VOTI-28911 format. One record per residue: x, y negated, z of N, C-alpha, C in turn. Coordinates in pm, whole numbers, plus 50000, padded with zeros to 5 digits. Atoms other than C-alpha are relative to their C-alpha. Example, Ala and Ser with C-alpha at 12.3 -4.5 7.8 and 13.67 -1.06 7.14 Angstrom:
<sites>
500895011950000512305045050780500904988050000;499185011949994513675010650714499234989150073;
</sites>
This chain:
<sites>
500884989650055074861396887341498724993949944;501235006250046071771375187317500224991649876;499715008150118073401351387070500275008849879;499744990650110074671380486860498705005849947;501264994050042071161394786853499124990049927;500925009850058069261362786776500524993549874;499435006650117071631351386502499755007549870;500224992050120070551378686260498615006250005;501324993950009067061388586151500115015249987;499824985650016068381422786050500245006850134;499724994049868069761429286398498764999450089;501195001249917066631416186569498955010249959;500994990350046064341437086351500425014250033;499524986449972066531467786394499795003550146;500144997249857066561464686773498535000850040;501415000349959062881455486806499255012049947;500734988850058061571481686564500475013250059;499494987649938063881508586704499445001750141;500544999249864062801500087058498515003249997;501444997450007059151499586951499695014349958;500214985950036059601534686810500515009350110;499434991149899061811549187083499165000150127;500825000549878059651536887371498775009149988;501104990450011056551554987237500485014549996;499484986350001058731585487170500305004850142;499724996349861059951585187530498705002250077;501294998349931056401580087652499325012949956;500604987650049055211608287427500725012250057;499264988849942058031630787550499645002250146;500374998849859057211622887912498595005650014;501384995049996053541628587843499955015049968;499984985850036054291661787672500575008550113;499424992549889056501672487962499015001450115;500974999449891053861663288219498855009449967;501104991250041051161680688019500455014550004;499494986349999053351711487975500145005150143;499894996049860054101711688347498645002850059;501364997749951050421708088420499425013049945;500514987750061049611736088177500645012250066;499314988949932052251757988341499355002750136;500644998349870050691751588679498605005749985;501354994850021047191757288546500035014749956;499894986050044048311789188374500295009050119;499704992249880049781801388703498765001550087;501224999349919046561792788882498985009549939;500954991150066044391810188624500445014550011;499484986449989046661840688624499855005050144;500144996149860046651840389004498565003250037;501414997149971042861838489019499585013349938;500294987050060042661867788778500565011450086;499414989849912045001886989007499145002050124;500874999049882042821878889309498705007249967;501234993250039039731890289120500245015149987;499674985850014041461923089036500175006650137;499824994649865042521928289398498665001050071;501324999949935039021919189516499155011449948;500764988950056037521944789278500445013350063;499504987749936039761972389418499575000750146;500385000249860039051961489775498515002650016;501454998049992035321959889710499645014749977;500244985850025035441995089571500245008050127;499714992849875037082007589894498924997450104;500975003549896034661988890118498635006149970;501284994150036031602000289926500025015350021;499894985649980032892035889936499905003550148;500094997749855033352033490313498574998050048;501405002549962029862018690349499125012049961;500814988650046028372046790142500285012550084;499624988349920030322073090335499414999250141;500545001449865029192058790669498505002650003;501444997650005025542059190563499715015049986;500174985550017025932095190450500225007450133;499654992849877027532105990779498974997850111;500945002449889025082089091017498645006249973;501294993650029022172104990837500105014949973;499814985750029023692139490787499295008550108;500894992349911021372165890940500785007050109;499244992749900024042186391118500584990550105;499465009849904025602155391275498904994950090;501145004449919022182143091388499645010550105;500374989149907021452177191542501075001750108;498904998249903024892179291708499974989050106;499995011149906024672144891863498734999150084;501265000649925021032149291973499955010050114;500004989949893021882179692186500664994350124;499465004849873022822175692552501385005550032;498714993849974025932197792538500785001149870;499094998650115028912200992310499955014249949;500004986950065028482229492065501295000849922;498664999550059032022239491976499965004049855;500064995250138031082257991659499524988949906;500525010950085029022229091525501054988849988;498995010750005031782204591620501125003649903;498944995750091034362225191429499544998849856;500525000950139032152227291122499914985349954;500135014350038031392189991127501384993849980;498685005650011035042181391184500695004549871;499414995250125036052203090888499484992249880;500555007750113033692185290654500534985550002;499485013749990034842151390786501474999349954;498594999850041038492161290731500115000849848;499994999050146037762171290372499664986449937;500385013250054036062137890312501164990150015;498905009449978038972118590465501185003249910;498864996150082041542138590272499794996649853;500295002950142039772131789940500184985149967;499885014550023040172094289985501264995250073;498705003049943043762083090038500004987350083;500015012649928042822048890169499315001150136;500644998149870040842063690465501025006350094;499034995049903043132067990765499365009650100;500634991649900040592083890996498494998249995;501445000549979036932092591042499775005850139;500214995449863035792095491403498554998050040;501365000849945032442102691573500115001250150;499965000349854031892094491938498585002350052;501344997149945028832111792104499774991850126;500385007149879026952093092373499705009450117;500514991349894025692123892569501095008650063;498954991749942028902142592621501344994849949;498665005050031032632136592606500695009749905;499354991450101033772152492282500184991649875;499735008750116035412129792017500375008549881;499694993250126035432141991656500854990349918;499095009050072038462126791476500805008049900;499264993150105040142136391149501494997450010;498585003249985043492121491256500385001350146;499484998849864045682127291557500764987350033;499385012549958046472094291720500355001150147;499534998949863048512092592033499684987150075;500305011449916047492070392316501304994450058;498865006749938049992044992442499514986650055;500435012549934049922012892637499804988649902;500125011150096050271990992330499085003349884;500934996150106047652008492120498584998150051;501415002049963043981998092129499125007049899;500954993050087041062017091984498824991149972;501145008750032037982001891819498955000650109;501044999949897035321991392066498705006049945;501304994550040031962008892059499014988849977;501025010350022029031988991916499074998850119;500875002449887026751973292171498654994649955;501325005650023023111964992189499415003849866;500674997650128021361960991855500964998949883;499035001150108024591959891654499765010749896;500224990650110024191976191313501335005349953;498674996050043027741976591187500924988150016;499025010949987030941956391219501375005249960;498614997150033034481955491089500884993950108;499065004949901037211952391344501134992649932;498765005450053040371932791304501015011149981;498984989950019043611949991223500655003350135;499344995949876045211969991501500875012149970;499094988950026048041995391523499575012750075;500194986849936047692032291597501295007949979;498784992050009050412058391648499645014449971;500174985850033050512092691484501375006449987;498734992850008053182117891405501014992849913;499095007250091054612094991136500444986650057;499655012949941054822064491361498804990950012;501065010049986052832032391385499314998049866;500835002350120049992027791135498994989150032;500965010949982047901996191096498725003449924;501294996350060044212001691030498984989150027;501195008549983040961982490989498815009650003;501024989849975037872000791112498604994249987;501435002950005034191999891024499345007850113;500674993949884032182006891341498514997749985;501445001550007028462013791331499345010550091;500664990449910026022030991573499325011149922;500764988750057024462064891505498735001350083;501294999249933020742066091590499245012349952;500814988250033018332094991597499014996349891;500925002850111016312097291280498565002250044;501364997149953013312108091495499464988550085;500515010549911013032081591766500914987550001;499135011750020015822056991662500754996250127;499235002749879017542059891997501485002749972;498564998050023021382057092010500435013950046;499494986949965023072090892006501515000749983;498555000350017026652080291926500414988649907;499565010250094028752058691701501135005249913;499094995350105030882062591392501074989649977;498895009150033034312047491312500755005749881;499244996150120035902048890965501104989549984;498845009150003039412033890951500655000049863;499275001950126041112019990640501474997650031;498555001949986044872022090606500394986849933;499625013050056046271987090558500985001549885;499054998050108049092000290340499305003949871;500764996450119046532015090104499344987849937;500625012350052044861981190077501034991649925;498995008950060048081961989999500915007149901;499174992650094049571989389787499844994549858;500045004850140050451976789440499894984949987;500105014650012050111939589526501294994049943;498735005550050053801933189461500155002049850;499884997150143053511949689119499154990849913;500855009150079050841924389015500774987649956;499145011050046053571897888991499374986350014;500585013349978051701868289139501114989550003;498995010650005053661836789056501345005149955;498764994150054056211856688852500785007150111;499394992249894056861878089159500394992050122;499635008549887057411848389391498834997450092;501195002949920053841846989524499785010250110;500324991149888052331863089831498495001350010;501434997049986048921880089862499705003750144;500424996649864047021882490191498485001250004;501434998449975043601893190316499724993950136;500315007449879042141869290575498615003950047;501304996649944039341880190806499134987950020;500955010949982036251859690879500364991150118;499575007949884037831848291207501354993549980;498705006150028041081837291043501165009150027;498924990549973043071868791130500515005649869;499404994250120045501881990869499845015250008;500304985649997044151917090793500985007949916;499074992950087046571926190513500894989849934;499065009650056049671909990371501175007349938;498774994850057052671916190153501164998550099;499025001949892054661903390452499435006750125;500574992249890054001929890720500184993150135;499795006749871055341907090995498874990450034;501095009549977052301884590956498695006950038;501244992749973049711911991016499514997250141;500635002249871047281905191300500144986150054;499845013649950048381868791341498844991249956;501065009450033045921840391341500534989649902;499595009850101046181818691032499894985850056;500195013249941044941789291237501244995750079;498845003249918048041791591455501264998349918;498745000550074050771798091201499944990649880;500165009150115049401778190903498624993550006;501335006149985046491756191016499544992449876;500415007450118046571735490697499425009249893;500574990250094045921766890489498605003850045;501314996649948043031776490716498994988949972;500915011250025041581741590670499614998849853;500285001150144041781743990290499055010849951;500844989050046040001777290261498544996950031;501435002149983036271772890207499315013549997;500634987049988034291802790326498935001849892;501014996650101032291819590053500254993849864;499725006550128033951799689771501415003449955;498674998150056036901803689541500544986549956;499445012750044039321776389445501515000150015;498555001949991042851762889443500284987150075;499595012049928044701736989649501524999950008;498565001649984048201723789709500274994650140;499675004549865049801719190049501515000650018;498575000349971053181712690201500724988849928;499185010450060055981689190105501395005449971;498624996450031059411692089950500135014749963;499774985850031060741727489942498905009150053;501084992149943057721739090144498684998249924;501225002450076055231727589885499575012849929;500504987550056053001755989769498624997749936;501334999550060049941763389558499215011150066;500874990549930047101780689742498865004149908;501144994550074044601803389563499175008150100;500834992149908041641818189750498745004649927;501154993750065038821841389649499255008350104;500734993249892036021855089875499665014649964;500524986350014035101891589929498594999750058;501385002649963031291891089941499455009950103;500594990049910030621923290138500334997150146;499555001449862032591914090449500194985650045;499695013849964033111876290434501484997450013;498575002149999036851881590413500424991549879;499505008550110038991859790186501385004849958;498704996750057041811869789958500724987149966;499235012150029044551843489938501295003749928;498724998750067047571839089718500754987050010;499185012249990050371814089774501195001449905;498915000250099052871804389504500884988150032;499115011549972055931782589590500204991549875;499825009250113056401751789374501355001949933;498694997650061060021761789317499895009549881;500184990550110058661788589088499824993049867;500225007450125057721761388836501284993549948;498845008050039061181745588831500745005849881;499254994150111062861770388599499294998049868;500755001550125060091769588343499894985349961;500075014250031059681731888372501354994549954;498675004250045063451727488337500245003549855;499864996050139063381746788011499184990849910;500865009150078060471725287887500644986249993;499375013250000062341693787993501164999449902;498884999850095065431703987794499504999449857;500555000350136063341710987484499434986349966;500595013150026061451678087521501084989449979;498925009850014064661657987571500725001549867;499334997750129066271674087267499154994949885;500885004550107063221667287051499924984849995;500085014649996062951631087168501314993849951;498715005550041066681624787118500195001249850;499874998250144066671639386768499064990649926;500965009050065063531619686676500474985550010;499525013749984065041587686818501174997149906;498875002150091068251592286619499544998649855;500535000850137066361598786296499254986849979;500755012550011064051569186364500934988049991;499055011150004066991545986432500664999049863;499415000250133068631556286104499054994949894;501005004750097065441551085907499714985250017;500245014149974064841517486075501134991649944;498865007650051068351505385993499984999349849;500044999850146068041516285631498884991149947;501165007750048064561500885590500184985250024;499835014149968065371468285768501074993849910;498945005250087068581464185566499484997849859;500555001550134066671469685245499024988349992;500975010949998063981444885350500694986550013;499395013049972066301417585475501014995649894;499035003850102068741418585182499464989149908;500515011150084066491398184946499694987550083;500255011849917065591375685240501294992150021;498735007249987069281367585288500314992149873;499805007350127069481358584919499124987649996;500925011349999066421336584958500464989350098;499485009749902067961320385268501164992049941;498895007250063071131312085073499494989749901;500575009650095069021295884801499454987750073;500625011149928067131274885056501044991350069;498965007949931070321264485238500814991549902;499245007550100071791251184911499114990549921;500945008850072068861228684819500644986349979;499575013450035069831196684641498754991849969;501235007650024067071170084664499874994649859;500025005750134068051157084321499895010749892;500064989450101067901191084151498895009750036;501054990249972065201218084117500535011250089;499614988749916065191247684358500595011149914;499434988950078067401276684243498955010949979;500964989450033065471304984076500355012750078;499814987749923065001336184292499555011849913;500314988350082065151369484107499785012050091;500364988349917063411399284267499685011749909;500224988050079063331434884140498865008650054;501084992149939060451446984362498684992649985;501365005650010056701441884348499314999850135;500624999849868056141443884724499864985850052;500205013249940055591415384970501244991249984;498795008050020059241404684938500044994349859;500075005050136058831402484563498984988949986;501015010550004055641382584613500494987350067;499425011849935057501359884854500964992849905;499115006250097060151354384588499234992549891;500825006850100057471346284331499394987350057;500565012049936055871322484580501064989250014;498895009649991059271306284633500214993149865;499845005950133059631301384257498854990649967;501165008850025056081287584236500104987450084;499835011749915056861264784530500994990249940;499045008950064059911251484350499394992349884;500655006850113057871244384039498974989950049;501015009049946055121228984250500654987550059;499305011649944057611206684432500454990649889;499595008550112058981194584101498824992249944;501195006750053055471187183980499514989150095;500425010049903054621169284304500934987950000;499075011250006057781148484281499644990749884;500385008250116056741137183935498704992550025;501285006449974053201130484050500134988750102;499795010749901054411110584352500634987849935;499365011250070056681089984132498994992649913;501005006150087053841084383887498934992850083;501015006449916051391076884171500494986950057;499455012549950053701051384321500044989449891;499985009650111054091035683982498614994549973;501385004650024050311034883939499544990550110;500405008849890049841019784283500644986349986;499345012850020052440993284213499384992249883;500625006550115050800986583877498664993950038;501315005249958047360983184038500174987750088;499765011549914048740960284307500514988249919;499505010750085050540940784037498874993149925;501155005950071047310936283843499194991250096;500735008249903045590924484163500764987250032;499185011849972048530900984231499914990149885;500155008850116048290887683878498664992750004;501325006449990044590881583941500014989150106;499895010549899045670861184244500874988349952;499045010450043048610842984086499394991149893;500575007950109046730832183773499014989650052;500895010449946043920814983974500704990150092;499335009249908046510798784203500224986349935;499835012750073047350772783942498654993549978;501345005550022043660769283865499454993950128;500515005149873042900764184236500484985650024;499475013549981045170733684254499404990349899;500575008550105043850720383924498554996750031;501435002049972040210725584028499804990750117;500125009549889040810706784349500064985649950;499915013650059041840676384143498734996549925;501245002450076038810680483916498854997250096;501085002049903036560682684225499994985750051;499955013849952037780649084355499634990149889;500375008950112037470632984009498505000049981;501464999150018033870646183983499284992750111;500645007349890033020632284326500124984949979;499835014150024034500598784234499104995149887;500895003550113032440599483912498555003050032;501354996849955029350609984110499355010849913;500534988250072028980642283904499885011450103;500164990849888027540663084187499975014649956;500064985950044026790694983985501395005249966;498644995750034030300695083847500825001850127;499254999149875031720688484192499635012650078;500444988049926029610716184349500535012749936;499524988050070030590741184079501505001750019;498554999449984034250732184104500375003750143;499734996649860034110734284484499785014950026;500264985749982032530768984473501085008549936;498954992450067035090780884220501314998950077;498775001749924037880766284430500005008850125;500094991249882036650784384743500145014649962;499904986250047036310815984542501465003949977;498604997150028039900813784427500834999950128;499245000549876041160804384774499865013250078;500194987249930039600835784928500685011349924;499354989650080040940856484637501485001050034;498584999649967044470846184725500245006650136;499944993649867043990855785098501435000550053;498615000849951047600845285167500835012449966;499224988650047048860875484974499695013250068;500324987649930047260901685208499025008549918;500874990850076045560932785064498665002550069;501224997049924042940936285339499444987250059;500685011449942040360911785471498785004950076;501234995949931037340912785707498845001249901;501194998250086034010923885560499274986749983;500665013050010032570889385639500674990949898;499285008150098035290872685430499725004949859;500334994750132034580896385140498614995749957;501375004650032030880887085159500024985149966;499885014450031031830849685168500584998049860;499425000650134033940855684859498945002449894;501094997250094030880870284683499044988249994;500945011449998028730840984794500544988549914;499415010650084031150815984635499935003949852;500104995650139031240836784319498574998549948;501415001350040027430838084310499624985249984;500285014450009027340800384373500424994349865;499545004850131029410794184061499135005649888;500774993750107027480819083848498574994849996;501385005050000024120805183960499894986449932;500005012850073025120770983821500095002749850;499884996450142026140787683493498695005849946;501224993250043022980808583477498904997050101;501045003649901020280789983671498735008449978;501274992549999017120809383761500095013249922;499844987350072018580840883607500095012050097;499844988849907019290861883917499944994950144;499985002549856019020863684293500785011350067;499174990249931021380881384533499515001350145;500404997249863020280897984861501155007150072;498914994249919022750906585137499415007550120;500424991849884022050934985383501285005750061;498714996449941025130937585605499825002450150;500034996849856025420954485944500894990050074;499185010149931026580926586180501225006250071;498884993849928028810951686365501205002449909;498924997250094030880955986047500684987549948;499485012250063031580919385965501484997350034;498605002449962034890918986157500905012149970;499184988450037036040953086035500724997249869;499155003050115038780953585770499675009149882;500174992350122038430964785410500944994449893;499165004650111040460962585089499294988649928;500635011950058039810928384934499735002149850;500325000750145038340921184586499405013149949;500694987950045036270953284576498594996949952;501415002550032032780937984559499834991049877;500195009750111033340909784308499935006849863;500154993450131034020932984007498675007549987;501274992750007030920953184099498834990449977;501065009950019028710922084126500094994249859;499825005250137030200908483802499495010049898;500484989650091029480941683631498475000349998;501465000149994025870940083754499434988049925;500495011850069025460904583622500125001149848;499725000150144027070909583280499275011349929;500554988450072025880944783196498595003750045;501324996449952022690946283400498984989049987;500985010849992021010912483450499914992149870;500045008450120022040892683139499235006449884;500794994250110020670917882883498515001050032;501394998349961017390918383078499254986949978;500855011850017014550894482994499474996050138;500515004849873013590872883288501065000750109;499125000849885015080870583635500295013950057;499624987149941016990899083798500454998550145;499634999949858017930909184151501185009350021;498844991849960021230921684290499985001250152;500024997549855021300937784634501365005850042;498754995149943024500942384835499705005250141;500304993649871024150966885126501275006250057;498844994349929026890975285378499515004850136;500484994449874026020998585663500975011050048;499114990349936027751022485902499315013650011;500504986349982027301060185899501145008250061;498964993449922029301078086169501284991649998;498745007349998032951067786119500354993949865;499735005150133032591055185763499094988049969;500745011750045031391023185593499485002749858;500624997450130028941028785306499644986649934;500215012550075028841000985042499195003249876;500894997750114026080998484780499754986649929;500365011650085025640973384491498945004849902;501174995050075022220977284330499414988449920;500675010350082020660957984041498805006349932;501204995350070017320960283862500054995749854;499795004650135018800951683525499615010149895;500394991950116018680968583187500365014650017;499594986149983020481000383303500705005349876;499304993950114022091024783062499525014349982;500404986350032021391057782891500975010350057;499214989349944022781091782988501395000749937;498694999250066025551091682725500924988950046;499195011349955026721057082823500435001850146;499684997649859026561066583192501145010250014;498934990049994028721097683135501314994249951;498785006450050031161076382934500624991250109;499495008649892031451051483223500625008550110;499484991449893031891079483479501355006149963;498744993850041034611096483276501124989849987;498965010150018036411063383220500524994650133;499535005149870036761056783595501415004750030;498654994749979039891078783599500695000249864;499375000750133042161069583305500905012049976;499074989550038044101096083116501414994449997;498605004550002047881094983091500244990149888;499795009150112047711078382749499414986450031;500625012749967045281051982872500794992650107;499225006249893047371045983185501244993249942;498835006050062050431040282972499614987649921;500455011450080048411016882746499734988050090;500355011249914047060996183035501154995250085;498845004649924050400995283209500964991949915;499085007350089052110979982901499304989149921;500755010150072049310957582761499084992750096;500945007949921047160929682906498694999649926;501335000350060043420929182847499354986850031;500755012449979041410897482801498645003450053;501344997849945037960892682950499105005949895;500854994550106036370899982612500305014849980;499654986050015038290932682584499405008250114;500564992949886037160942282931498525002449980;501434998450024033560936082838499745010349893;500194990350109033910955482515500225014250049;499694986549954035520985182687499015004450107;501074996749906032850983482955500435009550109;499654991249889034080996783282501444998750043;498625001349956037690985483307500064994450141;500065005249864036780964983616499625010850099;500374988849913035050995383765501165009750016;498894990749994038031016783678501104994750090;498975005849914040410992583848499605001050148;500484998749862038240992084161500125014550048;499944985949962038021030184161501435004650025;498614996249983041761033884118500574994550130;499535005749874042451010184409499415007450120;500624992149892039981029484626500735013250019;499344987049991041661062484544501414998650058;498635001649955045161049184602500094996150148;499925005149863044361032084934499195008250100;500884992949906041591054185084499915015149974;500094985850029041841088084913498805003649915;501024995350096039511109584701498594998050051;501375001449947036521105784937499424986049977;500465013850016036311068584858499674996649854;500205002950142035741072084482498624993949975;501255006550038033021051984307498975010349954;501124992050048029621067984251499104990849920;500795008450090027701053783952498785007849955;501244993750044024061061283872499164989249933;500785010150075021781043883621498985006949911;500964995350099018801047883396499484987949922;500455010850088017431027383109498764993550059;501125007549945015150999783239499865001350150;500124998049856015681011383599501144994350080;498895005949927018880993283686501145009750023;498784992349976022251005483802500344999650150;499644998849857023461017684141501475004250006;498584997049982027181016984234500295000150150;499744998749855028381029084575501365006450023;498804993149953031471039984765499995000150152;499934998449854032371050185119501465000050042;498635001149953035521040585307500025001450153;499934999149853036741046885664499974986250063;500105012749928036061019785919501344997250067;498715003949946039251001186014499844988350096;500025011249906039790978886318500884988749948;499075009950054042800961686161500515005549868;499474995650128044460963085822501205008950022;498864990949984046960991585777501324993449962;
</sites>
């Protein structure tokens, strides 16, 4: 599989690009599913909190109505007068009970209104509740108690068992504020929870409950939970509820995992709670998952098709280009690549064609450069071979001059012989800097005999460079040029300075004279002649120049030196020529420092 994949750029690109598109699609699909699931949960929570707010508004209305009714009853003049008396007045009790019954009947959520006198035993109650061993009645308020809500408790009437929650508050005399009785107004729990199922909390799967301040379940859609302590049956829910605050939380694990919503009732400190099972989200999330999977699958299939088509279209010209490159013949030009597009592939094809043309041009230039290098080395070899015969002849002349006691002739011949011996250098192209300087000294020795008192030569050479290697026969043409074209045309004695110093990793060479110099036009002519044109190269490669021709052409020696520098050291080693009329001429070049000859 790996070999099949790596053997084709089209297959690799198709797999890589398809994977690079499908992976983000899968990640995007997963992200969309998670976000949708989160939105579904948040929507359920927001809807649930709205439901709790609606239930709390209805409950608050009931509680406020009971509060208002209790305040009205404890301050009612006839009730105050009835309870302040020491004996039960039957007529007044009947009248008060009738008004209380009318009030209770007008409000369906009130199960009973009862007044308990302190001075005599006569209970006023709008409902008939039977006493039994398992029925408890609300306790009377004690001490300085103002009002209090009881927990839920069952009562029995003609219809059976009824669960109620009762507001109990003392009745005090409006004259001296002494206790004269107490009032109890009971709310029917069924009236409180009526309609909760129709609200559809959690798409009908949720459960609403009213939790008292002590953790007792006062009202619930599940009647079996009434009166139980939340701390005992669901302690984790009790721990999550924050008194006086609203919020949401999640508890439970697996199939028991649920979402908890809670909202406070401000008048009593009770808390409305709603619980929604997590299973309720599964159906809606499953539908979202199916839609997401279908969208991702369709997008992946379309993307794969587009990738295959695009990659095939891109790699087709590349395969053609590969065939061209695999059929390269070193002896023939590169095959021409034809492209019909102007995109990057077309530009690559054009670059390939330009590369082929450039390679052909470079091949020609390399061939020509090698020919030029061989020609330059041949000219240098000729300059060595021609003096070789002279060296042997001059040695004979030197001994004849010594035997004839012609010391000047002997000295001149000896200097010329040493000059030629160093020029030969046993056929090597490179020599130490010290040997090149010795070669110049012998040359100067001969020229000083020819032209006595005409010039002086100064040597400034860094001692650390004397054993470093350099291309031989570079300085002599420069010194000769300074003598012939600089010092000889000048009246009086001239000075030539040879300076060789090190700068970083390069050797800087300077030949300076204070001769006649040259004008700007002549200087530009010399500079331009350092690099011969093709016609001149052909001329100098097929003809020999005499010394007189070299002098007439002015600069052939410099051109030969410059060409050897370029061929052996590169473009950075080219000659730099500067001159001015009457100010002398300055010729310099820079070459890399070599430990040994290459």
